[in-house]
BABAZA-625246 format. One record per residue (C-alpha): residue in three letters; x, y, z. Coordinates in pm, whole numbers, plus 50000, padded with zeros to 5 digits. Layout:
BEGIN
ALAXYZ;...
//
This chain:
BEGIN
UNK504864678650200;UNK503634686749852;UNK507144684549706;UNK507764649849850;UNK511354640249929;UNK512684673649801;UNK510374692750033;UNK511314670950328;UNK515034675550262;UNK514504713050231;UNK512654714150563;UNK515384694450739;UNK518084717150595;UNK516274748350712;UNK515704733751059;UNK519394725051095;UNK520684759650998;UNK522414782251246;UNK521094817651298;UNK523844832351077;UNK522964808150796;UNK519264816650829;UNK520054853750810;UNK522094848250494;UNK519304829450316;UNK516704854250442;UNK518694882750290;UNK518994863249966;UNK515254856749941;UNK514434892350049;UNK516564908549776;UNK514034903549489;UNK511274916849715;UNK513384946949805;UNK514094954549439;UNK510414950949348;UNK509344973849632;UNK511984999349538;UNK510944998849171;UNK507255002749255;UNK507575030249515;UNK509845051949300;UNK507605050148990;UNK505765082448912;UNK502465063948860;UNK502715048849210;UNK503625082349368;UNK500555098849214;UNK498245069549296;UNK499565067549652;UNK498885104449708;UNK495285100749589;UNK494695070249808;UNK496255086950113;UNK494135118150065;UNK490945097350036;UNK491825078250354;UNK492685110050544;UNK489405126450438;UNK487345096750562;UNK489275093550887;UNK489665130250979;UNK487335150950754;UNK487955186750629;UNK489075176150279;UNK490235209750145;UNK492155217450461;UNK493855183150454;UNK494725186650086;UNK496175221550135;UNK498155210050438;UNK499515180050243;UNK500785202949967;UNK502385224450236;UNK503855192850387;UNK505465183850055;UNK506995218450027;UNK508165217050390;UNK509905183950331;UNK511545193450002;UNK512695227650122;UNK513695216650470;UNK511445241150654;UNK510995242551030;UNK507745222551019;UNK509565192750862;UNK512435196151109;UNK510025197051403;UNK508295165751273;UNK511655147751247;UNK512625158851599;UNK509525143351754;UNK510045108951594;UNK507965113351280;UNK508265089050989;UNK509915103350680;UNK508895086650355;UNK507045054150310;UNK507725017150363;UNK511025016250175;UNK512525044650378;UNK511105031450703;UNK512694997350638;UNK516255010750617;UNK518605001050896;UNK519315021951203;UNK522995022751112;UNK522175038450774;UNK520005064550945;UNK522825073051185;UNK525235077350894;UNK522735100650729;UNK522435121151047;UNK526195124851067;UNK526345135350704;UNK523455159350762;UNK525485177751024;UNK528325182250775;UNK526415189650454;UNK523145206150544;UNK519535195750486;UNK519125199350110;UNK522595186250028;UNK521915155350236;UNK518665148450046;UNK520525147449715;UNK523715129249819;UNK522475099450022;UNK520545068549920;UNK518065073450203;UNK517605109950111;UNK516845101549748;UNK514285075449856;UNK512685100850088;UNK512245125149799;UNK510895097049579;UNK508285088749844;UNK507215124949875;UNK503545115249832;UNK503655095850158;UNK505715122050338;UNK503505150950225;UNK500375134450366;UNK502075128050700;UNK503495163250706;UNK500075177850631;UNK498425157050902;UNK501165167651144;UNK500385204151073;UNK496625200851121;UNK496895177751424;UNK499195202751594;UNK496715230951536;UNK493845209551669;UNK495845199951979;UNK496765236052059;UNK493125246152012;UNK492245221452292;UNK494635239552526;UNK497845218852494;UNK501135237652501;UNK503415236852196;UNK505555207352310;UNK502535186252405;UNK500855195352076;UNK503975185351880;UNK504165151552052;UNK500475143952002;UNK500555155351638;UNK503635133851569;UNK502015103051722;UNK498735107851533;UNK500515114251200;UNK502665083351253;UNK499625062651353;UNK497905071851024;UNK499845042250876;UNK502875030951075;UNK505215009250864;UNK507395001451166;UNK504514988251375;UNK505074950851381;UNK506224923051611;UNK509444903251589;UNK507664874451415;UNK506514897351133;UNK509934913051070;UNK511214884850847;UNK507944881150654;UNK507764918750593;UNK511204917450431;UNK510364887650211;UNK506814897650104;UNK506514932949960;UNK503744954450111;UNK502564927250351;UNK502954947550667;UNK501514979450519;UNK498444959850406;UNK497934945450753;UNK498514979250918;UNK495924995350692;UNK493304969750794;UNK494284973551159;UNK494025011551138;UNK490505009150997;UNK489494984851272;UNK490955006351551;UNK489655039251413;UNK486175029451292;UNK485144996651458;UNK486724994351805;UNK485145026251954;UNK481655015951838;UNK482194980351963;UNK483164993352310;UNK479955013952321;UNK477734985052208;UNK479324961052459;UNK478734985752742;UNK482374989652839;UNK483525019053049;UNK484215049152829;UNK486935074152916;UNK486875109752773;UNK489365097952509;UNK487035068952422;UNK484125093052388;UNK486115114452144;UNK487125082951952;UNK483465072451932;UNK482465105751782;UNK485365103651537;UNK484345068251434;UNK480715078251373;UNK481805107751160;UNK484235085250967;UNK481395061350881;UNK479245090850770;UNK482035103750545;UNK482575068650406;UNK478855066350326;UNK479155099250137;UNK482175086149946;UNK480305054049853;UNK477285074049737;UNK479425096249516;UNK481245065749380;UNK477985048149291;UNK476765079649114;UNK479985080748909;UNK479715043348840;UNK476115047448718;UNK477155074248469;UNK480195055348340;UNK478235022748324;UNK476245036948032;UNK479275034847801;UNK479245002847597;UNK482934995847645;UNK482804999348026;UNK482654961948084;UNK485644956547855;UNK487894970348130;UNK489354942248340;UNK487674931948664;UNK490874939648856;UNK491004975548728;UNK487314981548798;UNK487714967649151;UNK490694989349238;UNK490005021349042;UNK487295046448963;UNK486825048348586;UNK486165081248407;UNK485765083848031;UNK486645116347854;UNK486185114947479;UNK487455080847370;UNK489875076347659;UNK489325059047993;UNK491105073248298;UNK491635050748603;UNK491705068748940;UNK492835046349230;UNK490385037749504;UNK491665036849864;UNK492515000649942;UNK490864998450284;UNK487575013450167;UNK487494996549826;UNK485374968049961;UNK482594992350063;UNK482805012049737;UNK482634979749535;UNK479714968149749;UNK477804999649657;UNK478534994149288;UNK477494957649311;UNK474244967749485;UNK473544991749199;UNK474054963648944;UNK471804940249144;UNK468954965049196;UNK469004985448875;UNK470354960848616;UNK468964929748793;UNK472374913748752;UNK472404879848938;UNK476214878048926;UNK476764911349108;UNK477184895349453;UNK479654869849319;UNK481724896949150;UNK481844916649474;UNK483034886349668;UNK485734880749405;UNK486804917249433;UNK487594912949803;UNK490844895749712;UNK492004928449553;UNK490774952249825;UNK491214933050150;UNK493484902950109;UNK497144909950197;UNK499814896849958;UNK500894860650009;UNK504374845750020;UNK503924826649694;UNK502454855549493;UNK504224884549669;UNK507914875949640;UNK509084877349275;UNK511634849049309;UNK509204825149482;UNK506344835149254;UNK508434828948939;UNK509454794349063;UNK505844783249121;UNK504624799348799;UNK507204779848599;UNK506414747648790;UNK502684751548729;UNK502984767948383;UNK500474794048498;UNK500644832048520;UNK499184839248864;UNK497964874248768;UNK496144866048444;UNK495604828848520;UNK496724821548163;UNK499234794248068;UNK502804806648031;UNK503514781847751;UNK500384775447540;UNK499474739147467;UNK500424741747099;UNK504024751547192;UNK504724725847464;UNK506294700547228;UNK508864724747088;UNK512364732747212;UNK512314756347514;UNK513894785547325;UNK511184782747055;UNK508294784947302;UNK507424821347243;UNK504494840547098;UNK504044874146923;UNK503824890947266;UNK507194877547385;UNK509794905447390;UNK512914904147174;UNK515104903947486;UNK513254873947627;UNK513664855247298;UNK517404862747292;UNK517784850647650;UNK515844819347559;UNK518234812047273;UNK521274818847490;UNK520254796847784;UNK517844773247600;UNK514964781747835;
//
């Protein structure tokens, strides 16, 4: 083991633990991840960015952009006001909220249901922890609610009765990105590493929706009527993605003309569309699962138009932002902080935490002009 005797002792201790002891330590390690996930998903910036990404994904997967957007806004109103559409979605096993809400225990959900019977829909949303989180994750819920509405209409147009249409629409809206879809082996990792399961489910959804139907056709496998519909849906999804990439490259070509475009960090350019209005840059989030294709189009533009030999290398580097799921070391705040301190390296910026010219000084004096006053006071108090 890399940590020598300490690592070996740690491994032996973990192997000798009972199940109750393992659960205790798992909860302890999962707490920083839970707090990080809660802080991120309830931030206004994340809510807005998540809505944009979800809408872009829904447009590529299912088409009809204006209809999907209008239905999503209706879905948000349905959920906040407790309308029949939101109640119907809940009755047929729909997911309410995003990953944080979906991760809450069954016992907590049962307590909420009991309280709902006593207090009413809106009162329950404002007087329970789960209800508050559901409202905070309205961007996720509105997209699912909007998809549920449109999927129900599409199912009834094919001749299904109302109950069958409700069940199909619920399944399809849930399958858009199912946070609860995981095996027993992933349950512990999903609690310890924020956004790991949602990242894997996003990649899996893209593979099932856009690659698997075409692969079955190419391999000559038997195609059922459902497989034929899935093949047509996959072909249309690729066509819509090509349109999105073309529009993105056109935007990139216009913004590339600004001299300060390249001053924006590589991470931001890989994960966001950049639009400059006046002297201000605005970053619009790209959908994670399609970011690799959008970035490929932008890299191809640099290679062909600007004759940039480093374009391919930059695109390969950008894959870690658009495709790679979070790791245990960099995903969990507690584990990440430990290894950052041990290696004296900030994993995000790859810069040293303590610069070389400060290493010989007392720990509480190892600060720079960018160190906050609170951090300096804590350093003095604990000599760290």
